[in-house]
BASEFI-760866 format. One record per residue (C-alpha): chain; x, y, z. Coordinates in nm, 3 decimals, decimal comma, always signed. Example, Ala and Ser with C-alpha at 12.3 -4.5 7.8 and 13.67 -1.06 7.14 Angstrom:
A/+1,230/-0,450/+0,780;
A/+1,367/-0,106/+0,714;
REM end
This chain:
A/+6,099/+4,679/+14,540;
A/+6,474/+4,699/+14,598;
A/+6,662/+4,817/+14,910;
A/+7,031/+4,907/+14,878;
A/+7,287/+4,805/+15,141;
A/+7,642/+4,940/+15,112;
A/+7,932/+4,706/+15,196;
A/+8,293/+4,812/+15,244;
A/+8,498/+4,510/+15,129;
A/+8,859/+4,505/+15,249;
A/+9,115/+4,240/+15,158;
A/+8,943/+4,108/+14,847;
A/+9,250/+4,101/+14,623;
A/+9,359/+3,784/+14,803;
A/+9,244/+3,442/+14,679;
A/+8,977/+3,377/+14,944;
A/+8,842/+3,730/+14,959;
A/+8,823/+3,762/+14,581;
A/+8,689/+3,418/+14,484;
A/+8,459/+3,322/+14,769;
A/+8,344/+3,654/+14,908;
A/+8,341/+3,895/+14,615;
A/+8,284/+3,678/+14,307;
A/+8,089/+3,380/+14,441;
A/+7,897/+3,559/+14,717;
A/+7,833/+3,933/+14,677;
A/+7,842/+3,944/+14,297;
A/+7,627/+3,630/+14,273;
A/+7,376/+3,783/+14,514;
A/+7,364/+4,091/+14,292;
A/+7,324/+3,872/+13,985;
A/+7,026/+3,691/+14,137;
A/+6,857/+4,023/+14,215;
A/+6,952/+4,058/+14,582;
A/+6,837/+3,881/+14,897;
A/+6,462/+3,834/+14,940;
A/+6,323/+3,978/+15,264;
A/+5,996/+3,880/+15,433;
A/+5,839/+4,220/+15,359;
A/+5,867/+4,157/+14,986;
A/+6,167/+4,382/+14,919;
A/+6,502/+4,259/+14,791;
A/+6,819/+4,365/+14,968;
A/+7,079/+4,458/+14,706;
A/+7,448/+4,472/+14,809;
A/+7,642/+4,770/+14,676;
A/+8,012/+4,696/+14,737;
A/+8,305/+4,935/+14,750;
A/+8,643/+4,759/+14,722;
A/+8,920/+4,885/+14,951;
A/+9,290/+4,801/+14,940;
A/+9,639/+4,943/+14,955;
A/+9,736/+4,893/+14,590;
A/+9,533/+5,116/+14,359;
A/+9,626/+4,920/+14,048;
A/+9,510/+4,587/+14,188;
A/+9,186/+4,727/+14,329;
A/+9,098/+4,921/+14,014;
A/+9,172/+4,620/+13,793;
A/+8,960/+4,389/+14,008;
A/+8,671/+4,637/+14,013;
A/+8,675/+4,685/+13,636;
A/+8,705/+4,314/+13,567;
A/+8,388/+4,239/+13,763;
A/+8,183/+4,549/+13,695;
A/+8,213/+4,696/+14,045;
A/+8,171/+5,073/+14,017;
A/+8,327/+5,179/+14,346;
A/+8,681/+5,129/+14,476;
A/+8,929/+5,324/+14,689;
A/+9,262/+5,308/+14,872;
A/+9,130/+5,543/+15,142;
A/+8,982/+5,325/+15,417;
A/+8,914/+5,622/+15,648;
A/+8,697/+5,792/+15,386;
A/+8,512/+5,469/+15,317;
A/+8,439/+5,422/+15,687;
A/+8,321/+5,784/+15,710;
A/+8,053/+5,732/+15,445;
A/+7,715/+5,688/+15,621;
A/+7,571/+5,526/+15,306;
A/+7,777/+5,211/+15,365;
A/+7,666/+5,024/+15,676;
A/+7,874/+4,702/+15,668;
A/+8,251/+4,656/+15,688;
A/+8,395/+4,324/+15,570;
A/+8,756/+4,212/+15,614;
A/+8,944/+3,919/+15,459;
A/+9,300/+4,053/+15,498;
A/+9,570/+3,907/+15,725;
A/+9,487/+3,796/+16,079;
A/+9,727/+4,032/+16,252;
A/+9,566/+4,343/+16,102;
A/+9,209/+4,233/+16,169;
A/+9,159/+4,356/+16,530;
A/+9,274/+4,709/+16,441;
A/+9,059/+4,722/+16,127;
A/+8,749/+4,590/+16,298;
A/+8,797/+4,833/+16,586;
A/+8,808/+5,122/+16,336;
A/+8,490/+5,000/+16,170;
A/+8,309/+4,948/+16,499;
A/+8,410/+5,297/+16,613;
A/+8,263/+5,430/+16,287;
A/+7,934/+5,259/+16,370;
A/+7,958/+4,990/+16,102;
A/+7,822/+4,639/+16,132;
A/+8,116/+4,403/+16,091;
A/+8,156/+4,072/+15,910;
A/+8,495/+3,907/+15,864;
A/+8,706/+3,603/+15,801;
A/+8,856/+3,397/+16,079;
A/+9,068/+3,389/+16,290;
A/+8,950/+3,726/+16,420;
A/+9,271/+3,772/+16,620;
A/+9,592/+3,598/+16,718;
A/+9,503/+3,589/+17,091;
A/+9,190/+3,523/+17,292;
A/+9,228/+3,853/+17,478;
A/+9,212/+4,048/+17,150;
A/+8,922/+3,837/+17,022;
A/+8,715/+3,902/+17,336;
A/+8,806/+4,270/+17,323;
A/+8,653/+4,287/+16,975;
A/+8,334/+4,119/+17,091;
A/+8,301/+4,360/+17,384;
A/+8,365/+4,661/+17,160;
A/+8,094/+4,551/+16,915;
A/+7,848/+4,480/+17,196;
A/+7,911/+4,817/+17,358;
A/+7,873/+4,998/+17,025;
A/+7,549/+4,814/+16,951;
A/+7,660/+4,704/+16,604;
A/+7,578/+4,368/+16,451;
A/+7,864/+4,128/+16,392;
A/+7,933/+3,803/+16,213;
A/+8,229/+3,580/+16,139;
A/+8,273/+3,340/+15,850;
A/+8,225/+2,979/+15,961;
A/+8,176/+2,846/+15,611;
A/+8,231/+2,474/+15,665;
A/+7,895/+2,447/+15,840;
A/+7,724/+2,507/+15,503;
A/+7,936/+2,277/+15,290;
A/+7,723/+1,997/+15,136;
A/+7,925/+1,725/+15,312;
A/+7,882/+1,889/+15,653;
A/+7,511/+1,958/+15,593;
A/+7,463/+1,588/+15,518;
A/+7,644/+1,496/+15,841;
A/+7,425/+1,741/+16,035;
A/+7,112/+1,581/+15,890;
A/+7,236/+1,234/+15,987;
A/+7,302/+1,357/+16,342;
A/+6,955/+1,510/+16,367;
A/+6,795/+1,187/+16,243;
A/+6,981/+0,981/+16,505;
A/+7,151/+0,772/+16,237;
A/+7,472/+0,724/+16,437;
A/+7,313/+0,620/+16,765;
A/+7,566/+0,724/+17,028;
A/+7,856/+0,899/+16,856;
A/+8,184/+0,740/+16,964;
A/+8,448/+0,918/+16,760;
A/+8,516/+1,173/+16,487;
A/+8,832/+1,154/+16,277;
A/+8,929/+1,440/+16,053;
A/+9,198/+1,447/+15,787;
A/+9,273/+1,787/+15,637;
A/+9,549/+1,921/+15,417;
A/+9,761/+1,890/+15,105;
A/+10,117/+1,957/+14,993;
A/+10,195/+2,330/+14,984;
A/+10,498/+2,378/+14,762;
A/+10,800/+2,551/+14,908;
A/+10,811/+2,814/+14,634;
A/+11,175/+2,787/+14,527;
A/+11,180/+2,961/+14,186;
A/+11,499/+2,773/+14,085;
A/+11,365/+2,425/+14,158;
A/+11,145/+2,384/+13,854;
A/+10,863/+2,276/+14,086;
A/+10,524/+2,450/+14,114;
A/+10,508/+2,783/+14,298;
A/+10,365/+2,802/+14,651;
A/+9,984/+2,807/+14,654;
A/+9,952/+2,980/+14,991;
A/+10,083/+3,324/+15,104;
A/+10,424/+3,320/+15,272;
A/+10,294/+3,491/+15,588;
A/+10,112/+3,167/+15,670;
A/+10,450/+3,019/+15,764;
A/+10,579/+3,305/+15,979;
A/+10,460/+3,312/+16,339;
A/+10,554/+3,679/+16,371;
A/+10,306/+3,760/+16,091;
A/+10,016/+3,564/+16,242;
A/+10,082/+3,240/+16,056;
A/+10,052/+2,877/+16,164;
A/+9,814/+2,592/+16,095;
A/+9,707/+2,556/+16,460;
A/+9,576/+2,913/+16,472;
A/+9,415/+2,874/+16,131;
A/+9,255/+2,531/+16,146;
A/+9,167/+2,478/+16,514;
A/+8,934/+2,778/+16,475;
A/+8,755/+2,576/+16,206;
A/+8,747/+2,251/+16,403;
A/+8,600/+2,431/+16,705;
A/+8,284/+2,542/+16,526;
A/+8,251/+2,216/+16,332;
A/+8,274/+2,006/+16,648;
A/+8,063/+2,240/+16,865;
A/+7,782/+2,261/+16,611;
A/+7,773/+1,902/+16,484;
A/+7,902/+1,660/+16,743;
A/+7,934/+1,819/+17,089;
A/+8,106/+2,106/+17,265;
A/+8,484/+2,077/+17,292;
A/+8,577/+2,017/+17,656;
A/+8,951/+1,940/+17,642;
A/+9,239/+1,940/+17,393;
A/+9,575/+1,774/+17,344;
A/+9,776/+1,910/+17,052;
A/+10,117/+1,848/+16,895;
A/+10,242/+2,088/+16,632;
A/+10,536/+2,066/+16,394;
A/+10,728/+2,273/+16,143;
A/+10,815/+1,998/+15,899;
A/+10,948/+2,223/+15,619;
A/+11,196/+2,470/+15,776;
A/+11,284/+2,673/+15,465;
A/+11,045/+2,830/+15,211;
A/+11,050/+3,106/+14,946;
A/+10,827/+3,415/+14,955;
A/+10,637/+3,589/+14,674;
A/+10,953/+3,774/+14,566;
A/+11,152/+3,451/+14,543;
A/+11,346/+3,523/+14,862;
A/+11,430/+3,232/+15,091;
A/+11,306/+3,260/+15,450;
A/+11,294/+3,041/+15,760;
A/+10,950/+2,910/+15,850;
A/+10,877/+3,002/+16,212;
A/+10,516/+2,882/+16,227;
A/+10,376/+2,529/+16,248;
A/+10,279/+2,367/+15,919;
A/+10,117/+2,057/+16,072;
A/+9,903/+1,986/+16,378;
A/+9,791/+1,660/+16,537;
A/+9,510/+1,734/+16,781;
A/+9,274/+1,527/+16,994;
A/+8,958/+1,666/+17,152;
A/+8,722/+1,541/+17,424;
A/+8,363/+1,636/+17,346;
A/+8,054/+1,680/+17,561;
A/+7,869/+1,350/+17,556;
A/+8,187/+1,144/+17,566;
A/+8,292/+1,131/+17,200;
A/+8,660/+1,162/+17,108;
A/+8,764/+1,364/+16,802;
A/+9,104/+1,361/+16,637;
A/+9,212/+1,590/+16,352;
A/+9,532/+1,573/+16,150;
A/+9,588/+1,910/+15,981;
A/+9,886/+1,946/+15,748;
A/+10,028/+2,154/+15,465;
A/+10,295/+1,884/+15,421;
A/+10,083/+1,582/+15,327;
A/+10,007/+1,418/+14,993;
A/+9,640/+1,342/+14,940;
A/+9,513/+0,987/+14,899;
A/+9,158/+1,020/+15,024;
A/+8,825/+1,138/+14,885;
A/+8,883/+1,511/+14,938;
A/+9,112/+1,773/+15,092;
A/+8,902/+1,743/+15,408;
A/+8,737/+1,417/+15,514;
A/+8,555/+1,339/+15,837;
A/+8,473/+0,988/+15,955;
A/+8,205/+0,966/+16,222;
A/+8,157/+0,634/+16,401;
A/+7,859/+0,556/+16,621;
A/+7,694/+0,254/+16,779;
A/+7,434/+0,233/+16,499;
A/+7,626/+0,351/+16,196;
A/+7,918/+0,541/+16,044;
A/+7,965/+0,811/+15,783;
A/+8,255/+0,950/+15,581;
A/+8,211/+1,301/+15,442;
A/+8,421/+1,527/+15,227;
A/+8,348/+1,885/+15,127;
A/+8,059/+1,778/+14,906;
A/+8,000/+1,402/+14,917;
A/+7,902/+1,175/+15,206;
A/+7,878/+0,796/+15,241;
A/+7,709/+0,598/+15,520;
A/+7,727/+0,243/+15,653;
A/+7,450/+0,130/+15,885;
A/+7,497/-0,133/+16,157;
A/+7,319/-0,396/+15,944;
A/+7,560/-0,336/+15,653;
A/+7,874/-0,354/+15,867;
A/+8,103/-0,639/+15,749;
A/+8,260/-0,889/+15,989;
A/+8,634/-0,899/+15,917;
A/+8,867/-1,153/+16,075;
A/+9,235/-1,073/+16,115;
A/+9,450/-1,298/+15,896;
A/+9,764/-1,139/+15,751;
A/+9,857/-1,456/+15,564;
A/+9,592/-1,421/+15,292;
A/+9,475/-1,138/+15,066;
A/+9,191/-0,940/+15,225;
A/+8,868/-1,108/+15,106;
A/+8,644/-0,812/+15,192;
A/+8,613/-0,503/+14,974;
A/+8,553/-0,248/+15,248;
A/+8,425/+0,012/+15,002;
A/+8,132/-0,199/+14,882;
A/+7,892/-0,171/+15,176;
A/+7,867/+0,207/+15,184;
A/+7,575/+0,407/+15,047;
A/+7,611/+0,763/+14,918;
A/+7,383/+1,030/+15,065;
A/+7,208/+1,210/+14,776;
A/+7,253/+1,581/+14,700;
A/+6,975/+1,829/+14,765;
A/+7,080/+2,128/+14,554;
A/+7,319/+2,306/+14,789;
A/+7,436/+2,664/+14,729;
A/+7,787/+2,803/+14,784;
A/+7,865/+2,786/+15,158;
A/+8,010/+3,139/+15,177;
A/+7,714/+3,285/+14,986;
A/+7,463/+3,113/+15,214;
A/+7,621/+3,265/+15,524;
A/+7,645/+3,608/+15,358;
A/+7,273/+3,598/+15,284;
A/+7,196/+3,507/+15,644;
A/+7,410/+3,792/+15,774;
A/+7,254/+4,044/+15,535;
A/+6,906/+3,941/+15,649;
A/+7,023/+3,978/+16,009;
A/+7,148/+4,332/+15,943;
A/+6,813/+4,408/+15,779;
A/+6,637/+4,303/+16,099;
A/+6,528/+3,955/+15,997;
A/+6,628/+3,701/+16,259;
A/+6,925/+3,635/+16,484;
A/+7,276/+3,545/+16,368;
A/+7,462/+3,335/+16,623;
A/+7,795/+3,304/+16,440;
A/+7,932/+3,630/+16,573;
A/+8,248/+3,753/+16,740;
A/+8,189/+3,551/+17,058;
A/+8,166/+3,227/+16,860;
A/+8,481/+3,330/+16,674;
A/+8,656/+3,392/+17,007;
A/+8,588/+3,028/+17,097;
A/+8,793/+2,927/+16,795;
A/+9,082/+3,150/+16,897;
A/+9,054/+3,012/+17,250;
A/+9,094/+2,655/+17,122;
A/+9,389/+2,751/+16,901;
A/+9,558/+2,928/+17,193;
A/+9,506/+2,622/+17,413;
A/+9,632/+2,398/+17,134;
A/+9,957/+2,595/+17,115;
A/+9,985/+2,589/+17,495;
A/+9,922/+2,213/+17,502;
A/+10,203/+2,165/+17,249;
A/+10,444/+2,372/+17,459;
A/+10,348/+2,206/+17,788;
A/+10,302/+1,853/+17,645;
A/+9,975/+1,801/+17,833;
A/+9,596/+1,784/+17,808;
A/+9,418/+2,115/+17,876;
A/+9,055/+2,176/+17,967;
A/+8,857/+2,423/+17,754;
A/+8,674/+2,651/+18,002;
A/+8,352/+2,831/+17,921;
A/+8,423/+3,181/+17,795;
A/+8,334/+3,476/+18,015;
A/+8,249/+3,758/+17,773;
REM end
């Protein structure tokens, strides 16, 4: 037996919304016959695509066999047959859009950051709670194979006492100069304008908050230094503009339990590591290095004993004594979280990655920006919803 669930999908002409949420999540769920519920029925998503540009939306819908699309968000929200509103558009617009959806009685699910300020993020949570609607926010990195392997190692006590976590994230985002002969920019230009909600601190510290909180210990304090390394870029129309938002962040976090975490996040770095994101976790009994998909471990017994001697070639191959953690057939991280949220809306189980958890990410980003301005460590207080 099949049970339909209507989803209003806004902002899916962008790269993330289209690839991860529409194509690899909702359409894949439809292809597999829906989400299995405990009562034996299968919950089948029925999306309607919403956007400003009719041509783009219609083309996307036709290309992927989606029957419904519209440029009229108000009419879509007024339809009682669609119970979920999803948003993957720009950060600045998100609070207003989610407020509209909540007012219309829709359950809401969205990308992060949910807002540019903590006050707006908490306001969204309170609005959803007061309206009695269910809410969820994408925290996809928790379901990446590399992070799932790290979580399993933590649960098994492999690390002993965790001492430190070091994260390296980023890649070179091209400036976009159409006359240079170099590749075009692979990220939207608004990412580099503070007035449009851009900046890597706001974007990535929201991610690091839920990764750290869920895997290694609650974030208790932050010290952050931001930078705008590339001052001039070119937008989608080939027009030069001044970058007003940070394109790199160097942040250190104190975690509950005593561990120290440090993350370098940059759109101005060339990659010479295993993946675009790597985490090294060091503990008293062992260490691990994880990327998006792969993970390697080195137990205490396998740890080499180097001696400092700069006058000879290094005799130890430090890559040899690491063992790769095997795969276990992981699904797409975005799809996994979508399925969990759909089950939650259908009344099957809690969903703790909601608007309050998302507000914690905005809180950390806001404190990171403040730390940069004030050049000081800042405590991360418990949120009062």
